[in-house]
C-alpha positions in Angstrom: 96.6 124.8 99.1 93.4 124.7 97.2 91.0 127.0 99.2 92.8 130.2 100.0 95.7 132.1 98.5 99.1 131.8 100.3 99.7 135.5 100.5 96.4 136.4 102.1 96.8 133.6 104.7 100.4 134.5 105.6 99.4 138.2 106.0 96.6 137.2 108.3 98.8 135.0 110.4 101.5 137.7 110.8 98.8 140.2 111.8 97.4 137.8 114.4 100.9 137.1 115.8 101.8 140.8 116.0 98.5 141.9 117.4 98.0 139.2 120.0 100.7 137.1 121.7 98.1 134.8 123.3 98.6 132.0 120.8 102.3 132.5 120.3 105.4 132.5 122.5 106.5 135.3 124.9 108.1 137.2 122.1 105.1 136.9 119.8 106.8 134.2 117.7 104.9 131.4 116.2 105.6 128.1 117.9 107.0 125.0 116.4 104.5 122.2 116.3 105.6 118.6 116.7 102.9 115.9 116.6 104.0 112.5 117.6 101.8 109.5 117.2 102.8 105.9 117.7 101.2 102.8 116.0 99.2 100.2 118.1 100.7 101.4 121.4 97.5 101.4 123.4 96.0 103.4 126.3 97.9 101.6 129.1 101.4 101.2 127.6 102.9 104.0 129.7 104.4 104.3 133.1 102.3 107.4 133.8 99.1 105.4 133.0 99.9 102.9 135.7 101.5 100.2 133.7 103.6 98.2 136.2 106.1 96.8 133.8 106.9 99.2 130.9 109.6 101.8 131.2 108.7 105.1 129.7 110.6 107.6 131.9 110.8 110.4 129.2 107.0 110.2 128.5 106.3 110.0 132.2 108.3 113.2 132.7 106.6 114.8 129.7 103.2 114.0 131.3 104.2 115.8 134.4 105.2 118.9 132.4 102.2 118.9 130.1 98.6 119.7 129.9 96.4 116.7 129.2 93.1 115.7 127.8 91.8 112.8 129.9 89.1 111.5 127.6 90.5 111.6 124.1 89.2 109.4 121.4 90.7 108.0 118.1 89.4 105.4 115.6 89.7 101.7 116.2 92.4 101.3 113.5 95.2 103.4 111.9 94.2 104.9 108.5 90.9 106.3 109.7 92.6 107.9 112.7 95.2 109.5 110.4 92.5 110.9 108.0 90.7 112.5 111.0 93.9 113.9 112.4 95.2 115.4 109.2 91.9 117.0 108.0 89.9 117.8 111.1 87.0 115.9 109.5 85.4 112.5 110.0 87.2 110.0 107.9 84.0 109.0 106.2 84.0 112.4 104.5 87.5 111.7 103.2 86.9 108.3 101.5 89.2 106.6 104.0 87.1 103.8 105.6 89.6 100.9 106.1 93.3 100.1 106.2 93.9 98.3 102.9 92.5 97.1 99.5 92.2 100.7 98.3 90.2 101.9 101.2 93.1 103.7 103.0 93.5 106.2 100.1 92.4 109.8 101.1 90.5 112.1 98.7 93.2 114.4 97.3 90.9 117.4 97.5 90.9 117.2 101.3 92.8 120.0 103.0 95.4 118.9 105.5 97.1 120.4 108.5 100.3 120.5 106.5 98.7 122.5 103.7 97.2 125.0 106.1 100.4 125.5 108.1 102.6 125.4 105.0 100.6 128.3 103.5 101.0 130.1 106.8 104.8 130.1 106.4 105.7 126.9 108.3 108.2 124.3 107.1 106.3 121.1 107.0 107.7 117.6 107.4 106.5 114.0 107.9 108.8 111.3 109.2 107.4 107.7 109.5 104.0 106.4 108.6 101.5 108.2 106.2 99.1 105.4 105.3 96.7 107.6 103.2 98.0 106.7 99.7 101.4 105.8 98.1 101.0 107.2 94.6 100.2 110.6 93.1 98.1 112.5 94.0 97.7 110.8 97.4 101.3 111.0 98.8 102.2 113.3 101.7 104.2 115.5 99.3 101.0 116.0 97.3 99.2 116.9 100.6 101.3 119.8 101.8 104.4 118.2 103.3 107.6 119.8 102.0 110.0 117.2 103.5 109.0 113.6 103.4 110.7 110.5 104.8 108.2 107.6 105.0 107.6 103.9 104.4 104.9 102.8 102.0 101.5 101.3 102.9 100.3 100.6 106.4 103.6 99.4 107.7 107.0 97.9 107.0 106.6 94.2 106.4 103.5 94.5 104.1 103.1 94.0 100.4 104.0 97.6 99.7 107.6 97.1 100.8 110.1 97.9 98.0 112.1 94.9 96.7 115.1 94.3 99.1 113.4 96.2 102.0 110.9 93.5 103.0 110.2 93.7 106.7 113.3 95.6 107.5 112.9 97.8 110.6 116.7 97.9 110.8 118.4 99.4 107.7 115.1 100.0 106.0 114.5 101.2 102.5 112.4 104.4 102.9 111.1 107.1 100.5 112.7 110.5 100.8 110.7 113.1 98.9 109.5 110.4 96.5 112.9 108.7 95.9 113.8 105.3 97.2 116.6 105.5 99.7 118.6 102.9 101.6 118.8 104.0 105.3 121.1 102.9 108.1 119.9 102.3 111.6 116.6 101.4 113.4 113.5 102.9 111.8 112.3 104.9 114.8 115.7 106.4 115.4 115.9 107.3 111.7 112.6 109.2 111.9 113.5 111.2 115.0 117.0 112.0 113.6 115.5 113.3 110.4 112.8 115.3 112.2 115.3 116.9 114.5 117.6 117.8 111.6 114.6 119.3 109.8 113.8 121.4 112.9 117.4 122.7 113.1 117.3 123.6 109.4 114.2 125.6 109.8 115.5 127.2 113.0 118.5 128.4 111.1 116.3 129.9 108.4 114.1 131.7 110.9 111.1 129.5 110.0 108.7 127.7 112.4 108.3 124.0 111.9 105.4 121.7 111.7 106.7 118.1 112.2 104.4 115.1 112.0 106.2 112.1 113.5 104.0 109.0 113.2 106.1 106.0 114.0 105.2 102.5 112.7 106.4 101.1 116.1 105.2 99.2 117.9 103.2 97.8 115.0 104.3 94.4 113.8 106.2 92.5 112.4 108.1 91.9 115.6 111.1 90.0 114.4 113.3 93.1 114.3 113.3 95.0 117.6 116.0 96.6 119.9 117.6 93.4 121.2 118.8 94.7 124.6 115.4 96.1 125.5 113.7 92.9 124.3 116.0 90.7 126.5 115.2 92.9 129.5 111.5 92.5 129.1 111.8 88.8 128.6 113.3 88.6 132.1 110.3 90.4 133.5 107.1 88.9 134.8 104.7 90.1 132.1 101.7 88.3 133.7 101.2 91.7 135.4 99.9 93.2 132.1 97.9 90.2 130.9 94.1 90.2 130.9 92.6 87.0 132.0 94.0 83.5 132.7 96.4 81.7 130.4 98.1 78.4 130.1 101.9 78.3 130.3 102.0 77.9 126.5 99.7 80.9 126.0 101.7 83.0 128.4 105.0 82.2 126.7 103.6 83.4 123.4 102.2 86.5 125.1 105.5 87.1 126.9 107.5 87.0 123.7 105.2 89.2 121.7 104.7 91.7 124.5 108.4 91.9 125.2 109.0 92.8 121.6 106.3 95.5 121.6 107.5 96.9 124.9 111.0 97.1 123.5 109.8 99.1 120.6 107.8 101.4 122.9 110.8 102.0 125.2 112.8 102.8 122.1 110.2 105.5 121.2 110.5 106.8 124.7 114.2 107.1 124.4 113.8 109.1 121.2 111.3 111.4 123.0 114.0 112.1 125.5 116.5 112.9 122.7 113.9 115.2 121.1 113.5 117.3 124.2 117.2 117.5 124.6 117.6 118.8 121.0 114.8 121.4 121.7 116.8 122.6 124.7 120.1 122.7 122.8 118.8 124.7 119.9 116.8 127.1 122.0 113.4 125.9 120.8 112.2 124.2 124.0 110.1 127.0 125.5 108.2 127.8 122.3 107.5 124.4 120.8 104.2 122.6 121.1 104.8 118.9 121.4 101.8 116.7 121.3 101.7 112.9 121.9 99.0 110.4 121.3 98.5 106.8 119.9 96.4 105.9 116.9 94.3 103.1 118.4 94.2 100.5 121.1 96.8 97.8 121.6 97.0 95.2 118.9 96.4 92.4 121.5 94.4 92.3 124.7 96.6 93.6 127.5 96.7 96.2 130.3 94.5 99.2 129.5 93.8 100.3 133.1 90.2 100.0 134.1 89.0 99.9 130.5 88.3 96.9 128.3 89.0 96.2 124.6 91.8 96.5 122.1 92.6 97.6 118.6 89.8 97.1 116.1 87.0 97.3 118.6 84.9 100.2 119.8 85.1 99.5 123.5 87.0 102.1 125.4 90.3 100.2 125.3 90.2 100.3 121.5 89.5 104.0 121.0 91.0 105.9 123.9 94.5 107.4 124.0 96.4 109.7 126.4 96.8 113.1 124.9 99.7 115.2 126.1 100.4 118.8 125.1 103.8 120.2 126.1 104.4 123.9 125.5 106.3 125.7 128.4 105.6 129.2 127.0 101.9 128.8 127.0 100.6 125.7 128.8 100.8 125.1 132.6 102.0 121.7 133.8 99.3 119.6 135.4 96.3 121.2 133.7 93.8 118.5 132.8 90.4 118.4 131.2 87.8 115.6 131.3 85.8 117.0 128.4 85.4 114.5 125.5 87.6 115.3 122.5 88.9 113.4 119.5 91.5 113.2 116.7 89.5 115.5 114.4 89.8 118.3 117.1 93.6 118.4 116.7 93.7 120.4 113.5 91.5 123.3 114.8 93.4 123.2 118.0 96.7 123.6 116.2 95.3 126.4 114.1 94.3 128.3 117.2 97.5 127.7 119.0 99.6 129.0 116.1 97.3 131.9 115.2 96.6 130.4 111.8 93.3 131.4 110.2 90.9 128.8 109.0 89.7 129.4 105.4 86.1 130.5 105.5 85.0 127.7 103.0 86.8 124.9 104.9 84.2 122.8 106.7 85.6 121.1 109.8 83.9 118.6 112.2 86.3 119.2 115.0 86.6 122.2 117.4 89.6 123.6 119.2 90.3 122.4 122.7 93.2 124.8 123.1 91.3 126.8 125.8 90.9 123.6 127.8 94.6 122.9 127.6 95.1 126.5 128.8 92.9 125.8 131.8 90.5 128.5 130.7 86.8 128.6 131.8 85.0 128.3 128.5 81.6 127.1 127.4 82.0 123.5 126.3 78.5 122.1 125.6 78.0 118.4 125.7 78.9 116.9 122.4 79.0 113.4 120.8 82.1 111.8 119.4 81.4 109.2 116.7 83.7 106.4 115.6 83.0 103.5 113.4 85.1 100.9 111.6 84.7 97.5 110.0 86.1 95.6 107.1 84.4 96.0 103.8 84.0 98.4 100.9 81.5 100.8 102.4 80.3 101.6 105.9 77.2 99.7 107.1 74.7 101.4 109.4 75.2 100.3 113.1 78.0 97.9 112.3 80.7 98.4 114.9 80.1 102.0 115.9 80.3 104.0 119.1 78.7 107.3 120.0 80.3 108.8 123.0 78.8 111.7 125.0 80.2 113.2 128.2 78.1 110.7 130.3 76.7 108.0 128.0 78.1 105.8 125.3 76.0 103.9 122.8 77.7 101.2 120.7 76.9 98.2 118.5 79.1 95.2 118.1 80.3 93.9 114.7 78.1 91.8 112.4 79.2 90.1 109.2 76.5 91.5 106.9 76.0 94.4 104.5 72.6 95.0 106.1 72.0 95.7 109.8 70.1 93.1 111.9 66.3 93.5 112.2 66.7 94.1 115.9 70.1 95.9 116.5 71.9 94.7 119.7 72.8 98.1 121.1 74.8 98.5 124.3 74.6 101.5 126.5 77.0 102.5 129.2 77.3 105.3 131.8 81.0 106.1 131.4 81.0 108.4 134.5 80.0 105.5 136.8 81.2 102.6 134.6 84.3 103.4 132.5 85.0 99.7 132.2 81.7 99.1 130.3 80.5 96.3 132.6 76.9 97.2 133.1 74.8 97.4 129.9 71.9 99.8 130.5 70.3 99.4 127.1 67.2 97.6 128.5 66.7 99.9 131.5 67.2 103.2 129.7 65.5 102.7 126.3 64.7 106.4 125.9 68.5 107.3 125.9 69.1 104.4 123.4 66.4 105.8 121.1 67.7 109.4 121.3 71.3 108.4 120.7 70.3 106.0 117.9 68.4 108.8 116.2 71.4 111.1 116.5 73.7 108.4 115.1 71.4 107.9 112.2 71.5 111.6 111.4 75.3 111.6 111.6 75.7 108.5 109.5 73.4 110.0 106.8 75.3 113.3 106.9 78.9 112.0 106.6 77.7 109.6 103.8 76.3 112.4 101.7 79.5 114.6 101.7 79.9 113.8 98.0 77.6 112.3 95.4 79.9 109.2 95.1 81.0 109.5 98.7 82.5 106.0 99.2 84.1 105.6 95.8 87.8 105.1 96.2 90.2 107.8 94.8 92.0 106.9 91.6 95.7 106.7 91.3 96.9 109.0 88.5 99.6 107.7 86.1 101.6 109.6 83.5 101.7 113.0 85.2 104.8 115.2 85.6 104.5 114.7 89.4 105.5 111.0 89.5 107.8 109.5 86.8 107.2 105.9 87.9 104.0 104.8 89.6 104.1 101.7 91.8 100.9 99.7 92.2 100.9 97.3 95.2 98.4 95.1 96.9 97.9 97.8 99.6 95.8 99.8 97.1 94.3 97.1 94.9 90.5 96.3 94.7 89.6 92.8 95.6 88.3 90.5 92.8 88.5 87.2 94.7 90.4 85.7 97.6 91.3 87.4 100.9 93.2 90.7 101.1 96.9 90.0 100.5 96.8 86.2 100.8 98.4 83.8 98.4 95.9 83.2 95.6 94.1 86.5 96.0 93.3 88.5 92.8 92.7 92.3 92.5 93.0 95.2 90.2 93.8 98.9 90.5 91.5 101.9 89.7 93.6 104.4 87.9 93.5 107.5 85.7 96.0 107.9 82.8 96.7 111.6 82.5 97.9 111.2 78.9 97.8 108.8 76.1 101.0 107.3 74.9 103.5 104.5 75.3 104.2 103.1 78.8 106.7 100.6 80.1 105.7 98.1 82.7 107.6 95.9 85.1 105.5 93.3 86.8 106.8 91.5 89.9 105.5 88.3 91.5 106.6 85.6 93.8 108.7 82.8 92.1 106.4 80.9 89.7 105.9 77.4 91.1 104.9 76.2 87.6 104.9 77.3 84.0 101.9 79.4 82.9 101.1 82.8 81.6 100.7 86.4 82.7 97.6 88.3 81.4 97.6 92.1 81.4 94.5 94.1 80.5 94.4 98.0 80.8 91.4 99.5 78.9 91.7 98.4 75.3 95.3 97.1 75.8 95.6 93.3 76.3 98.7 91.2 76.4 99.4 87.6 77.3 103.0 86.4 77.8 104.4 83.0 78.9 105.8 82.5 82.4 108.4 79.9 83.1 108.9 78.0 86.4 110.9 80.2 88.8 110.2 83.5 87.0 109.8 86.5 89.3 109.1 89.4 86.9 108.0 90.3 83.4 108.8 93.5 81.5 106.4 94.9 78.9 107.8 97.8 76.8 106.0 100.5 74.9 102.4 99.5 75.7 100.1 101.9 74.0 97.5 103.2 76.5 94.7 105.7 76.3 94.0 108.6 78.6 91.2 108.4 81.1 89.8 106.3 83.8 90.4 102.5 83.7 91.6 99.5 85.6 95.0 97.8 85.7 94.5 94.1 85.6 97.5 91.8 85.9 97.0 88.1 86.7 99.1 85.0 86.7 97.6 81.6 85.7 99.8 78.8 86.9 98.8 75.1 87.0 95.3 76.1 86.2 94.9 78.6 89.1 94.7 82.4 88.6 96.1 84.8 91.2 97.3 88.4 91.4 100.8 89.7 90.9 102.8 91.3 93.7 103.6 94.8 92.3 103.3 96.7 89.0 105.6 99.5 88.0 104.3 101.8 85.2 106.1 104.8 83.6 105.5 106.8 80.5 108.3 106.4 77.9 
């Protein structure tokens, strides 16, 4: 870690554990910590949340044995939630503002939960979805994780898939400690198996574990789901979880998609059951803190209890999640708190629960809600949770934000502009009386709107001034000893023209070459529909080579490149049209 020496921090932790058993198990041992977060599951996709269709018996049982935060907030989409969760800081401080085109890469100088716990003597592992950068120095192994088994990008089935692993939830190609590895089985099962094996290994070594288990299920694509569970849901009346009326054709589409998502969720639930059985078998059940949440609302409008909204929006259904904390040695089943809390509070909560000291120079936005989980009477002044997300290169004031207090919520809907409207269309809701956000009070309570708007403005200015170049994307570093072969995909490119990953789009990559020298490149693209050319430009290096009809890749050997910051540009011109390539592999010779 970059902010405090390992020896000092470990000594402090051991002293805390020895002097006070309050944040450890009955024997004064530091607890294991397992953080499970699913992708696009949604607030209402649980039996214990009243869903009349879905089967989640293991999570339902966990909820009965757990302490719970009743009003817990996340971001509207995945990468921002993950940045908040890992750093305890608003994602706008971390350079993560979106989910793709280079805006889901986290500033490598940010300090993560894995770094803090690793320096405190924990074995740290991630199994599943990282989505904060795929190349050095942005990978999870560069950010404190000692054991890594992940897919690339924002999900399997996206342009970051390795060749041969496109869209494969079953028998996927994953990356184990940086090395590509062909796996056998269904992806969620693989993550849980690897996590449990990692826990056992640390148990045998007498070391506590921090396990981050962010599944990519139930995120799409949905062609590859547990077949038996899918068939069972297809035989169920899923109109019970629909919102609004639908034609028969619309219902059939909803039924198929929802059956697939629910099958993936039930598979997660089955794995949660296996996890608790393993904890019991290896003697770690009592002194393991297992936390469960989702990363954002459901990826389609469906049952979210009394709330409204879905993924991508800032209504309650898009930014609320159940938060369960299961730790028999320390937490009492059934304890609940209605205080507002959020993803950036998890890191300080884990630090307090494990007795891990926070470095004095580490600035966090979150605060520990561990006393609330314990059911303690503590001072918890009203606070405001801010979430904001929209497409684009930088945040725009007022565009799709929510400010959530204990009673009131101010929000502004989306607008497709880089400047806010002259008269912002704020919405104000009293969440204590109106959790479904049906009665907009903005006109009748202008003084509250004005106060909360001013507080939002101060927050927006503050997070935007964290660094002089606060919203500049991090650069991928090439030619370092840490990564022999760097892979550049459309996940991390910067748009030049076109739309995101679509056919015909063109982009480039912001990189830093650590050393001058000769580099080999392998450039992949979809089969060329016509003859043309490939143009590559990297700093002062330029190369144009012919492309034949049907070609899928070009290799360039011993390209002489200079050290320093530059762009990697690789473009195909076929039948007079220019478009970007699929992936670029670069390694120093």
